[in-house]
N, C-alpha and C positions, 0 to 999 in steps of 0.2 A: 216901802220903807227900805232903805239900803241896809245891808247886813255886812258885818266884817268878821272874818275868821282870822285869828292870830295864833301863831304857834311859835315855840321857842326851839331852836336847833341846839341840841346838847349831846355831847358824848357819843358821837358816832365815829367809829374807827376810820372808815374810808369816806372821803368826800363825795358820796354819790347820792345825795339827797334829791328828792323830787317831790313836788307838791302839785296838786292839780284839781281839776273840776271835770268829772265825767258826766255826760248827759244820759248815760245809762249804766247799770250796775257792772256790766262786763267791760270795764274801761281798758283792760289790758288787751282785749281782742281788736278793738276798733280805734285806730289812731285818730281818725277823723271825728270821733265823738268825744275827744278829751282835749283839754288845754293843760300843758305841763310846763312848770317853771323849775328848771334844773338848777342845782347848786352853782353851776358855772355861769349862771345868768341867762342861759339859753331858753327861749320859749319854743314850744312846739305844739302844733295842732295837726295839720295835714302834713306839713313839712317842718324842717328845722331852719333856723337862721336868724331870727330876730333876738336881740339880747337886751336884757336889763342888767342891773348890778348883780355881781356874784354874792352869794351868802354862805356862811359857815357857822361853826359852833359859836354859841353865845349870842347869836343875833335873833331878833324877832321878825318874823315874816308875816305879813298881812295880805289877805285877799279880800277886797271889798266888792260885793256884788250888788249892783243897783238894778233891781227888776222893775223900777218905776220909770226909768228913762226909755226913750225910744231913739235908737235901738238899746236893748238891755246891755249893760256894761260890766266888765270885770277890771278892776284896777289893782295893781300889786304895790306893796310897800315893803321896804327893808328898813328895820329900825325906825319905823314911822315916817320914812321919807318916801314920798310917792315916786314910783318908777315911770319912766317916759313911755314905755310900750304898754298898751292896755288892749283889751279884747272887747269888741262890740258884736251884737247880733247873737248872743248866746241863747240857747233854748229856754223855753218858759219853765222847764223843770230841770234841775241839776242836782248833783250830789257833790259833797266834799269829802276829802280824806286828809289825814294828819291834822286833826282838830285838837286844840287845847283850850280855845276860848271862842265863844260865839256871842256877839253882842248886837243889840238893836240900836241903830243910830237914829237920831231925830232927823238928820239930813246927811247927805253924802259929804264926806270930808275930802274927796278927790277934787282938786282945784285946777289940775292941769299944770304941768311943769314944762320948762323950756325943752324943746325937742320932742314933745309928746307926739305919739303917732297911734292912731286907731288901727287895730288888726282885726279884720272881720272874721267871725266864726263861719266855718264852712268854706272858706277861701284859702288858697295857698298864700303864705306870707313870704 
């Protein structure tokens, strides 16, 4: 069953937000074991370079994880708008941080948007 994590960006003095999904608890040690979506839209895993929409104060950011698809998939949303870059091949066990809402979905709400591109976990982007 797909799950979505949503959080609200609010009252941070410097625009250095980052959200992500680590595959193990020590996410700050191993870049290759995390996916990060920075405030400026940049995605990083093993390397930097792929971009989605920037986000800032007052916006809702969503991360939808679908563990039922093959390969497993993470889709990002900004103010409920699906972002074109998504991640596939994520590990079978993951952790989230920066949570404010966690909901069970009946089915995935990711439909694919124009310019979508799958970014594979464990590979350079």
